[in-house]
MARZA-802227 format. One record per residue: residue in one letter; x, y, z of N, C-alpha, C in turn. Coordinates in pm, whole numbers, padded with zeros to 5 digits, always signed. Each point is the difference from the previous one (the first is absolute). Example, Ala and Ser with C-alpha at 12.3 -4.5 7.8 and 13.67 -1.06 7.14 Angstrom:
REM residues 2
a+01319-00569+00780-00089+00119+00000+00090+00120+00000;s-00035+00105-00072+00082+00119+00006-00077+00109+00073;
***
This chain:
REM residues 378
m+01969+01843+00492+00008-00119-00086-00142-00044-00036;t-00027-00031-00124-00133-00039-00044-00010-00150-00020;d-00123-00053+00024-00024-00140-00030-00081-00014-00128;a-00001+00105-00081-00073-00001-00126+00066-00097-00097;p-00078-00054-00093+00055-00095-00095+00088+00068-00104;s+00085-00074-00062+00069+00047-00120-00085-00039-00118;t-00040+00097-00081-00093-00032-00107+00070-00037-00131;a+00121-00054+00012+00055-00072-00114-00078-00130-00010;i-00054-00029-00117-00088-00116-00015+00082-00129+00006;d-00044-00090+00085+00062-00132+00008-00007-00066-00139;p+00111-00051-00052-00001-00060-00134-00101-00114-00013;v-00022-00075+00107-00097-00110-00004-00140+00057-00025;k-00035+00106+00069-00133+00059-00015-00013+00069-00136;r+00106+00064-00044-00002+00062-00132-00029-00105-00107;d+00066-00114+00009-00020-00105-00100-00142-00057+00006;r-00052-00016+00122-00137-00052+00012-00101+00096-00060;l+00020+00130+00025-00095+00099-00052+00012+00012-00151;n+00122-00005-00053+00018+00004-00145-00065-00122-00066;a+00014-00115+00063-00061-00122-00055-00151+00010+00001;l-00056+00060+00104-00145+00017+00007-00048+00092-00112;c+00071+00110-00023-00038+00090-00110+00004-00072-00134;e+00104-00079-00019+00011-00075-00126-00112-00102-00013;q-00028-00069+00108-00106-00102-00002-00136+00061-00034;l-00025+00121+00052-00130+00064-00020-00003+00094-00120;g+00114+00014-00068+00006+00088-00117-00016+00146+00034;l+00057+00041+00114-00015+00138+00045+00122+00083-00035;h-00024+00126-00038+00107+00098-00017+00041+00059+00135;a-00099+00012+00089+00026+00060+00131-00099-00057+00101;l+00039+00009+00127-00084-00051+00108-00002+00104+00111;l-00118+00045+00035-00018+00099+00106-00028-00072+00131;l+00090+00018+00098-00018-00059+00132-00056+00106+00094;r-00120-00025+00051-00065+00094+00091-00016-00058+00140;k-00003-00130+00010-00024-00064+00129+00122+00012+00090;r-00022+00046+00124+00113+00020+00092+00080-00128+00019;a-00067-00113+00009+00071-00127+00022+00096-00029-00114;n-00042+00029-00123+00085-00030-00115+00116+00099-00013;i-00024+00125+00038+00109+00099+00000+00104-00038+00105;a-00046-00039+00118+00093-00044+00105+00079-00121-00047;w-00065-00094-00067+00070-00119-00050+00109+00039-00099;l-00033+00082-00100+00095+00033-00106+00120+00076+00055;t-00022+00085+00100+00104+00090+00050+00066-00049+00128;d-00031-00123+00042+00051-00052+00128-00038+00090+00116;g-00124+00049-00002-00053+00064+00120-00029+00147-00006;a+00009+00065-00116-00034+00142-00005-00145+00021+00047;d-00019+00099+00086-00130+00022+00064-00066+00123-00060;v-00109-00020-00073-00070+00111-00065-00134+00027+00066;h-00018-00046+00123-00129+00023+00065-00003+00137+00069;v-00117+00057+00005-00036+00104+00095-00124-00047+00075;d-00096-00048-00075-00124-00056+00056+00016-00152+00008;l+00012-00052+00123+00019-00144+00016-00121-00081-00045;g-00114+00065-00012-00119-00072-00042-00013-00016-00150;s+00094+00058-00076-00010-00003-00146+00091-00107-00059;t-00051-00072-00097+00081-00099-00072+00106+00066-00085;t-00031+00117-00053+00097+00076-00078+00066+00105+00089;g+00106+00062-00052+00074+00098+00079+00015+00132-00071;v+00098+00078+00044+00023+00133-00057+00106-00004-00109;g+00039-00118-00039+00091-00019-00112-00039-00125-00077;s+00019+00003-00130-00019-00117-00085+00126-00018-00083;i+00013-00115-00061+00118-00029-00083-00046-00042-00139;l+00056+00065-00102-00023-00040-00139+00124-00075-00048;w-00018-00128-00023+00110-00090-00039-00009-00026-00150;f+00112+00008-00071+00000-00017-00144+00057-00137-00036;a-00056-00057-00104+00050-00128-00049+00148+00012-00037;k+00069-00111+00010+00146-00001-00019+00042+00062-00133;s-00078-00022-00104+00039+00045-00133+00004+00153-00012;f-00067+00072+00090-00002+00146-00008+00125+00064+00060;k+00072-00076+00081+00127+00049+00059-00019+00136+00067;r-00105+00010+00081-00029+00124+00071+00001-00024+00150;k+00043+00101+00074-00008-00007+00145-00147+00001+00043;p-00033-00070+00107-00137+00011+00053-00026+00142+00050;i-00127+00037+00003-00039+00134+00044-00073-00009+00133;l+00044+00080+00097-00076+00020+00123-00102+00110-00026;l-00127-00031+00015-00108+00096-00021-00050+00045+00137;t+00014+00127+00031-00044+00054+00128-00045+00144-00022;d+00008+00085+00103-00032+00142-00019+00099+00084+00079;n-00015+00131-00007+00097+00088+00063+00001-00012+00153;i-00110-00047+00060-00005-00018+00145+00095-00111+00044;e-00002-00109-00075+00069-00122+00043+00141-00014-00058;r+00032+00078-00101+00124-00022-00076+00123-00007+00089;n+00022+00099+00083+00124+00006+00076+00015-00118+00096;r-00108-00034+00071+00012-00111+00093+00030-00131-00071;l-00068-00023-00110+00022-00126-00073+00142-00006-00056;l+00051+00111-00050+00136-00001-00053+00105-00010+00110;e-00024+00067+00112+00102+00007+00105-00008-00117+00098;e-00120-00036+00042-00014-00103+00104-00030-00138-00057;e-00065-00008-00112-00023-00130-00064+00102-00026-00110;q+00088+00096-00022+00118-00017-00085-00031-00039-00143;f-00095+00070-00063-00023-00015-00142+00105+00083-00073;n+00116-00056-00014+00117+00069-00056-00027+00040-00146;p+00010+00131-00032-00025+00043-00138+00093-00064-00103;e+00112-00057+00044+00086-00071-00094-00065-00129-00048;r-00091-00054+00081-00064-00127-00034-00147+00017-00036;w-00058+00115+00037-00142+00022-00019-00024+00134-00068;d-00096+00005-00089-00057+00128-00041-00111+00034+00099;v-00022+00127+00022-00098+00044+00098-00096+00099-00066;a-00128-00028+00011-00104+00093-00045-00077+00044+00123;a+00012+00131+00033-00061+00051+00122-00065+00136-00025;p-00110+00003-00075-00069+00127-00025-00064+00053+00128;n-00050+00124-00005-00065+00060+00116-00123-00082+00040;w-00026-00002+00128-00106-00085+00053-00136+00029-00062;w-00025+00128-00038-00131+00035-00054-00016-00039-00146;s+00110-00044-00063-00012-00037-00142+00056-00138-00029;h+00042-00073+00104+00073-00123-00027-00088-00108-00062;e-00128-00006+00036-00086-00103-00060-00009+00019-00151;a-00024+00124-00042-00009+00027-00144+00133-00026-00069;s+00110+00037+00067+00133-00021-00059+00028-00148-00019;f-00033-00080+00101+00026-00144-00010-00090-00064-00104;d-00126+00042-00001-00092-00056-00097+00047+00027-00143;s+00048+00122-00024+00051+00035-00132+00122-00084-00035;m+00091-00016+00097+00121-00078-00023-00033-00146-00032;l-00089-00057+00081-00032-00142-00017-00081-00024-00127;d-00085+00097-00032-00087-00017-00116+00075+00010-00131;s+00108+00080-00002+00066+00027-00127+00131-00076-00019;a+00060-00043+00108+00136-00054-00012+00004-00139-00062;f-00083-00091+00052+00012-00139-00042-00137-00061-00019;k-00015-00066-00111-00130-00058-00031-00025-00125+00082;e+00099-00087+00009-00018-00126+00071+00054+00014+00142;t-00081+00059+00086+00037+00019+00140-00100-00075+00088;g+00051-00073+00096-00084-00068+00096+00023+00057+00139;t-00083-00038+00093+00013+00049+00137-00051-00104+00098;d+00048+00012+00126-00048-00092+00103-00132+00047+00062;i-00032+00130-00014-00128+00055+00043-00043+00101-00106;s-00119-00015-00055-00045+00080-00113+00010+00150+00026;r+00036+00073-00109+00008+00146+00008+00006+00058-00141;c-00060+00115-00018+00016+00079-00123-00027-00083-00125;g-00103-00082+00006-00034-00082-00114+00092-00118-00022;i+00096-00021+00088+00089-00116-00010-00061-00113+00081;d-00028-00111-00063-00061-00112+00069+00106-00077+00078;d-00041-00052+00117+00094-00085+00072+00013-00133-00073;i+00105-00071+00029+00031-00122-00074-00012-00123+00090;g-00100+00004+00084-00026-00112+00090-00022+00052+00140;p-00049-00086+00090-00023+00042+00139+00125+00060+00063;d+00115-00059-00024+00129+00057+00037+00106-00068-00083;p+00037+00060-00113+00094-00066-00092+00139-00016+00058;i+00033+00078+00103+00136-00005+00055+00013-00108+00107;q-00109-00032+00068+00009-00094+00112+00071-00131-00036;p-00029-00062-00114+00067-00128-00028+00152+00011-00017;i+00051+00119-00033+00146+00012-00019+00070+00057+00123;r-00075+00018+00109+00063+00048+00124+00071-00112+00076;t-00019-00123-00043+00074-00112+00058+00078-00068-00111;p+00111-00067+00038+00060-00014+00132+00056+00132+00053;l+00005+00015+00133+00066+00115+00058+00148-00001-00036;t+00056+00119-00017+00144+00011-00025+00075-00018+00132;d+00132-00010-00007+00082-00010+00121-00027+00120+00092;h-00004+00119-00058-00023+00121+00080-00137-00005+00067;e-00103-00036-00074-00135-00006+00057-00008-00105+00110;t+00069-00111-00019-00001-00104+00102+00055+00051+00132;e+00108+00075-00005+00058+00054+00123-00089+00109+00060;v-00063+00081-00084-00094+00101+00050-00115-00069+00073;a-00054-00108-00059-00111-00072+00062+00042-00062+00133;r+00118-00060+00004+00047-00060+00125+00017+00105+00109;s+00059+00113-00035+00020+00107+00096-00134+00052+00051;l-00094+00020-00090-00133+00044+00038-00066-00102+00093;g+00011-00128-00035-00059-00104+00084+00056+00001+00141;r+00132+00013+00010+00064+00003+00133-00048+00120+00081;d-00001+00118-00063-00037+00121+00073-00148-00001+00040;a-00086-00040-00092-00143-00002+00032-00029-00102+00110;a+00065-00116-00007-00021-00102+00103+00049+00047+00135;s+00112+00072+00002+00055+00051+00125-00094+00102+00065;v-00052+00092-00081-00092+00100+00053-00128-00067+00049;m-00051-00096-00078-00121-00071+00041+00023-00073+00132;a+00112-00069+00012+00028-00076+00122+00010+00093+00121;d+00072+00112-00014+00013+00094+00111-00134+00060+00039;t-00084+00029-00098-00134+00054+00030-00082-00101+00079;l+00005-00126-00041-00080-00102+00067+00053-00033+00139;r+00131-00002+00014+00060-00038+00128+00003+00115+00100;l+00030+00121-00048+00032+00109+00091-00109+00106+00012;f-00081+00017-00104-00098+00109+00002-00139-00047+00038;i-00043-00112-00056-00137-00044+00022-00016-00054+00142;k-00107+00043+00064-00037-00050+00133-00150+00016+00016;p-00060-00069+00095-00144+00018+00021-00034+00147+00026;g-00105+00046-00065-00045+00137+00015+00041+00092-00113;v+00104-00038-00078+00040+00083-00113-00100-00021-00114;s-00026+00106-00076-00099-00012-00108+00066-00046-00129;e-00083-00052-00089+00049-00040-00133+00060+00120-00073;l-00061+00117+00014+00052+00119-00067+00136+00039+00055;e+00018-00013+00131+00130+00032+00060+00107-00097-00050;i-00036-00127-00014+00094-00099-00054+00038+00038-00143;a-00101+00035-00079+00026+00037-00140+00090+00122-00009;g-00023+00100+00087+00082+00120-00002+00144-00030+00035;h+00022-00083+00102+00136-00035+00039+00070-00078-00111;l-00069-00101-00053+00060-00086-00102+00037+00080-00124;t-00091+00080-00051+00028+00073-00124+00105+00108+00021;g+00002+00060+00121+00102+00099+00028+00140-00060+00001;e+00014-00115+00064+00130-00068+00004+00043-00043-00140;l-00093-00047-00080+00033-00039-00137+00042+00121-00082;r-00073+00110+00016+00029+00119-00081+00139+00053+00028;s+00047-00016+00125+00134+00047+00034+00108-00079-00074;l-00037-00117-00054+00092-00082-00079-00031+00010-00149;n-00074+00103-00039-00039+00021-00139-00085-00114-00053;i-00087-00052+00085-00092-00107-00037-00143+00052+00008;l-00072-00011-00110-00142+00033-00002-00080-00122+00042;a-00121+00024+00049-00088-00110+00042-00135+00015-00069;p-00012-00045-00126-00126+00017-00072-00116-00080+00060;v+00031-00106+00076-00104-00076+00068+00042-00023+00144;v-00086+00043+00094+00016-00031+00142-00137-00046+00051;l-00009-00126+00038-00123-00056+00053+00025-00044+00144;i-00088+00041+00091+00017-00034+00141-00137-00034+00057;a-00006-00113+00070-00126-00042+00062+00028-00058+00137;a-00073+00048+00100+00011-00052+00135-00129-00070+00041;d+00016-00120+00056-00108-00071+00066-00121-00023-00091;d-00116+00059+00029-00121-00030-00078+00015+00036-00147;r+00071+00107-00032+00016+00039-00141+00082-00103-00076;l+00090-00069+00069+00080-00103-00065-00088-00117-00044;q-00107-00024+00071-00093-00107-00036-00094+00040-00114;r-00018+00130-00020-00107+00046-00088+00046+00042-00139;y+00126+00049-00012+00040+00064-00126+00130-00057-00054;r+00006-00021-00132+00124-00043-00064+00088+00121-00036;h-00061+00116-00024+00077+00121-00031-00032+00107+00105;p+00054-00014+00119-00034+00092+00109+00088+00126+00001;i-00046+00106-00063+00076+00124+00010-00003+00046+00146;p+00106+00067+00048+00008+00034+00142-00112+00095+00045;t-00044-00022+00123-00104+00083+00062+00045+00038+00141;s-00090+00065+00074+00029+00037+00139-00017-00118+00095;n-00037-00116-00052-00013-00121+00082+00129-00028+00076;r-00011-00035+00127+00119-00020+00084+00026-00147+00027;v+00128-00034+00008+00043-00138+00019-00037-00048+00140;e-00059-00118+00004-00023-00067+00128+00090-00123+00011;k-00023-00097-00089+00074-00126+00009+00084-00032-00123;t-00059+00014-00120+00065-00048-00122-00006+00108-00108;v+00111+00018-00073+00002+00097-00107+00080-00055-00117;m-00047+00028-00120+00072-00034-00123+00041+00129-00070;v+00124+00001-00050+00049+00111-00082+00044-00056-00134;a-00055+00056-00108+00038-00040-00136+00054+00122-00073;l+00108-00019-00074+00072+00113-00059+00046-00031-00141;c-00018+00098-00090+00073+00004-00126+00096+00118+00008;a+00129-00028-00016+00104+00102+00014+00071+00018-00134;q+00028+00125-00035+00051+00029-00135+00117+00098+00006;r+00108-00034-00071+00115+00089-00014+00061-00020-00138;k+00035+00112-00064+00054-00003-00137-00092-00078-00094;g-00129+00011+00025-00099-00062-00086-00033-00143+00034;l+00089-00072+00066-00022-00140+00034-00080-00014+00128;t-00074-00110+00011-00092-00020+00111+00020-00137+00064;v-00010-00003+00134-00008-00126+00074-00123+00005+00089;s-00048-00117+00043-00116-00004+00088+00024-00097+00115;i-00054+00034+00117+00019-00077+00123-00128+00008+00083;s-00035-00108+00069-00105+00003+00101+00048-00074+00124;r-00032+00052+00117+00034-00065+00127-00111+00026+00102;l-00006-00089+00102-00097+00012+00106+00068-00003+00136;v-00058+00071+00096+00045+00002+00138-00118-00030+00091;h+00023-00081+00102-00104-00030+00099+00054+00030+00139;f-00080+00070+00079+00038+00034+00136-00067-00097+00097;g+00079-00082+00064-00052-00100+00092+00097-00116+00012;r-00022-00084+00099+00092-00110+00024-00006-00107-00108;s-00116-00022-00058-00015-00103-00103-00102+00044-00103;l+00013-00057-00120-00097+00030-00105-00130-00074+00024;p-00113+00062-00031-00126-00075+00002+00010-00120-00095;d-00060-00111+00038+00012-00124-00078-00044+00019-00145;d-00111+00073-00020-00050+00016-00137+00095+00082-00085;l+00057+00107+00057+00097+00081-00075+00125-00082-00029;k+00044-00078+00096+00118-00086-00022-00025-00098-00114;r-00119-00059-00002-00034-00096-00107-00005+00069-00136;r-00063+00114-00005-00013+00072-00127+00136+00048-00051;h+00083+00052+00089+00129+00049-00047+00090-00115-00043;g-00006-00113+00071+00076-00117-00045-00041-00043-00139;a-00130+00008-00028-00050-00040-00132+00044+00099-00107;v-00008+00132+00028+00039+00097-00103+00150-00008-00028;c+00078-00036+00102+00144-00021-00023+00024-00118-00094;k-00081-00106+00014+00013-00115-00090-00035+00038-00144;v-00103+00083-00016-00035+00046-00135+00112+00084-00058;d+00055+00090+00082+00107+00087-00046+00123-00083-00040;r+00033-00099+00082+00113-00087-00033-00026-00074-00131;a-00122-00047-00020-00033-00070-00124+00015+00092-00121;l-00042+00125+00014+00012+00095-00111+00147+00033-00028;h+00080+00019+00105+00143+00026-00020+00067-00118-00070;d-00029-00121+00048+00062-00119-00060-00046-00021-00143;a-00122+00045-00031-00054-00018-00136+00060+00097-00100;t+00061+00109+00048+00047+00107-00088+00134-00039-00060;r-00008-00062-00115+00120-00046-00070-00004+00054-00143;i+00115+00038-00050+00010+00060-00133-00060-00093-00105;g-00086+00057-00083-00063-00077-00107-00138-00052+00034;r-00033-00010+00128-00135-00044+00037-00098+00114-00024;t-00121-00034-00040-00101+00105-00017-00047+00046+00137;w-00045+00125+00004-00051+00054+00126-00125-00073+00045;s-00078-00051-00095-00119-00077+00039+00040-00130+00068;d+00108-00065-00045+00046-00122+00065+00053+00028+00140;c+00071+00111+00015+00048+00038+00134-00117+00023+00094;l-00099+00074-00050-00118+00028+00081-00073-00128+00038;a-00007-00094-00092-00070-00126+00027+00060-00073+00120;d+00131+00006+00015+00064-00063+00115-00045+00066+00130;g-00013+00132-00002-00048+00070+00118-00145-00033+00031;i-00082-00005-00104-00142-00032+00020-00016-00140+00058;a+00081-00093-00048-00005-00137+00052+00035-00003+00149;m+00097+00083+00040+00038+00003+00141-00109+00063+00086;y-00068+00102-00051-00115+00053+00073-00098-00113+00034;e-00032-00081-00100-00096-00108+00021+00055-00105+00097;q+00128-00032-00016+00062-00099+00088-00002+00045+00146;c+00009+00129+00023+00001+00054+00136-00140+00026+00056;g-00103-00028-00080-00137+00016+00049-00058+00138-00023;f+00059+00077-00091-00049+00134-00029-00022+00014-00151;k-00078-00088-00054-00015-00015-00146-00036+00129-00071;d-00089+00082+00055-00053+00115-00072+00067+00132+00035;e+00097-00001+00089+00059+00126+00043+00072+00074-00113;w+00052-00073-00098+00072+00068-00108-00095+00084-00086;h-00131-00028+00008-00098+00080-00075-00010+00142+00055;k+00040+00021+00125-00028+00125+00069+00104+00109-00023;h+00111-00035-00065+00103+00099-00030+00095-00059-00103;h+00056+00085-00087+00097-00051-00096+00123-00050+00075;q+00076-00087-00065+00113-00066+00066+00136+00060-00034;g-00001+00105-00086+00126+00066-00035+00046-00037-00140;g+00129+00020-00025+00057-00027-00131+00129+00076-00021;p+00044+00013-00126+00126+00070-00029-00012+00148+00027;m+00112+00062+00036-00001+00141+00034+00134+00062-00037;g+00020+00124+00034+00126+00069-00031-00024+00148-00005;y-00025+00054-00120-00027+00142-00014-00148+00032+00019;d-00083-00100+00005-00139+00013+00042-00018-00082+00127;l-00104+00034+00078-00024-00074+00124-00023-00147-00029;r-00070-00031-00106-00005-00132-00060-00007+00023-00151;d+00090-00065-00075-00007+00015-00146-00133-00053-00052;f-00043-00111+00056-00132-00055-00022-00023-00102+00110;k-00125-00037+00021-00033-00096+00105-00003-00141-00057;a+00051-00095+00075-00008-00141-00040-00146-00044+00013;t-00054-00053-00109-00137-00049-00003-00001-00143-00055;p-00111-00072+00017-00004-00139-00048+00017-00015-00150;d-00019+00107-00077+00015-00012-00146+00116+00084-00054;e+00094+00039+00087+00115+00080-00042+00106-00090-00065;t+00028+00024-00129+00090-00089-00075+00144+00049-00005;r+00025+00122+00044+00139+00049+00002+00082-00078+00102;a+00131-00001-00019+00088-00085+00080+00093+00082+00089;v+00047-00063+00105+00098+00059+00090+00130+00024-00076;q+00061+00118+00020+00121+00038-00072+00122-00001+00093;p+00120-00009-00055+00121+00014+00084+00007+00141+00058;r+00064+00011+00115+00023+00128+00067-00127+00085-00001;q-00105-00056+00054-00129+00068+00005-00042+00011+00146;l-00045+00119+00039-00054+00017+00134-00141-00056+00006;v-00032-00065+00111-00130-00064+00016-00053+00030+00140;g-00125+00038+00007-00065+00021+00129-00123-00086+00013;w+00014-00113+00070-00116-00080+00036-00057+00054+00132;n-00134+00004+00011-00061+00056+00121-00125-00078+00041;p+00015-00130+00024-00117-00079+00041-00056+00050+00133;s-00130-00013+00015-00064+00044+00124-00112-00097+00037;i-00016-00018+00128-00113-00072+00058-00060+00095+00101;t-00129+00013+00002-00065+00101+00083+00066+00011+00137;g+00053+00121+00028+00066+00026+00127+00150-00008-00005;t+00056-00039-00115+00146-00010-00008+00047+00000-00145;k+00131+00011-00018+00058+00016-00133+00148-00032+00006;s+00059-00036-00115+00144-00021-00008+00050+00061-00131;e+00107+00081+00007+00047+00068-00120+00145+00044+00012;d+00078-00033-00098+00136+00050-00020+00021+00020-00149;t+00110+00064-00036+00037+00014-00140+00117-00092-00029;i-00015-00082-00103+00105-00094-00038+00053+00035-00139;l+00122-00041-00024+00068+00024-00128+00033-00134-00062;t-00046-00022-00123+00030-00127-00067+00148-00004-00038;p+00056-00119-00017+00143-00009-00032+00029+00048-00142;e+00129+00007-00030+00043+00055-00129-00037-00092-00116;a+00004-00131+00021-00030-00094-00108-00056-00127+00059;s-00088-00065-00075-00064-00122+00050+00101-00111+00021;a+00112+00004-00073+00099-00107+00012+00084+00012+00126;s-00015+00113+00072+00086+00022+00117-00033-00094+00114;g-00126-00047+00004-00040-00089+00108-00032+00072+00129;d+00016+00133+00002-00026+00076+00120-00148+00034+00010;g-00049+00010+00124-00136+00046+00020-00005+00151+00002;c-00118+00052+00034-00017+00145+00007+00065+00056+00125;e+00042+00124-00008+00063+00070+00110-00102+00093+00066;n-00015-00012+00130-00089+00088+00075+00075+00129+00031;i-00037+00111-00065+00076+00124+00018-00059+00090+00108;t-00110-00042+00063-00058+00078+00110+00002-00077+00131;a+00086-00100+00010+00011-00076+00124+00045+00092+00114;m-00051-00026+00120+00033+00082+00117+00088-00078+00095;r+00106+00064+00045+00089-00063+00097-00073-00015+00134;n+00019-00115+00063-00052-00025+00134-00152+00003+00009;w-00066-00020-00113-00146-00010+00004-00038-00147+00021;p-00097-00030+00086-00037-00140+00022-00055-00064-00128;l+00034-00126-00019-00043-00073-00119-00091-00116+00036;d-00093-00027-00088-00085-00118+00014+00086-00125-00016;e-00005-00088+00097+00089-00116+00000-00022-00092-00119;a-00124-00015-00042-00031-00096-00107+00040+00050-00138;t+00001+00133-00020+00018+00053-00136+00116+00097-00015;g+00051+00054+00110+00104+00101-00009-00050+00137-00040;r-00132+00016-00012-00058+00130-00030-00017+00079+00129;p-00012+00134-00008-00010+00081+00122-00120-00037+00088;a+00028-00023+00125-00106-00023+00097-00056+00132+00049;i-00100-00004+00087-00052+00120+00064+00088+00031+00121;l+00050+00123+00005+00082+00043+00113-00087+00012+00125;r+00038-00068+00107-00072+00008+00126+00076+00089+00097;v-00071+00096+00056+00060+00094+00095-00079-00006+00129;q+00067-00032+00112-00065+00001+00129+00001+00141+00058;h-00107+00036+00064-00007+00136+00058-00078-00005+00130;
***
C-alpha cells in the first residue's frame, strides 16, 4: 500500500492557479520549486537532492483558456517512479521525459517555442521569474486535506520529539547521537527533518543555530526541529534539564521566553499585520527585562510548504490569513520556546489558534501554558 498522493488537482488549487495566470496575463506557468510542486499536487515528492530547491520534475501549467492538461517535465531516469509512486496519472497529466543526456535541450526547445507568455517561480531558459515566489500567497488558506495532513504531521513529530527527550537523552549522550536517533525515528514515519538543531550546556548559551556536534550532555540540552511530510512543515523546540531543580537564572529566562511566546500566539489573529503581531512580542521582551534579545534571532512567521514563508519583521505589511500555519520561535540566551499553530478558518469564528505540535504529558509553564523545561532527576 502506498502513501503517495493522488495527483488529481484539487479544484481549489486549480482555481487559484488559473486566477494567478489570468491576473499576470500568462499563457503558461512553469513550476520548478519543490515546495510549489508539493502544494499543487498535495504532496508529490520530486526530490533526490534534499539540498536543492528544485527537484527532478517540474510542472508546466497552462492557462484555463488553453484547455490543456498540465505537463510533468522530467527525464527517463525519473519517469517510472514519478508515474508509479507519485501517481502522475497519464489520464490527468501529459508527460515529457526525454533521455537524461538530452533533456535540458529538449525542455529548453519546448519552453522556448511553445508559449510566448510563460512565467516561472524560478528562472530558467530565458523565462523570467514573476516575483520572489509568486505561488506563496495562494498557498493559503490550507484546504481541508492539507489541514488534516498538517495535524497528523504535528502529532507524529511531537510524539517522536517527546520520546527522544524523555527516553533517549541522558547525561553523556552526544548531540550527534541525539540527532541520529531523532531523525531515524522520524524517517520511519516518512518524515524528513530539514532542520535539526541541538545544543547542550555551554553551546546553548553561545549559539542561536547550534547544528549538532560531538559535544556531550551534562545538565541541559535543547532540541529544535523542523519536520516535513507531503511537503508541509511543522517546527518544535524543547529543553530538558537533568537535576532536582532548575538554576534560578535559567528558570527566570525560560519563564520570560514563555511570556513572549504567549504574547505572540495571542497576537496572531486573522487580518492583523505580521509587524503588529511582532510588536506585541517585542513589548513583552521589554516588559520581562530582556529588551534587546529579539535582536539576536528572528522571531518566526508564517510557514507551510517552506520552513518560513517569510519572517515577521517590524515593517512587514502582509496580514495573518485564515487556516495558515505559523511558527513563532522567540529565544532568550540559553532558552527558547516554539510550537506550530494553525489559525482558525475565519476571523468571525471567535476561535484562537490551534497548537498542532502540543505534547501529551509535557510540563507546562504555570503562568502562560507554554511548554516548560522538562526536569529529569538522575
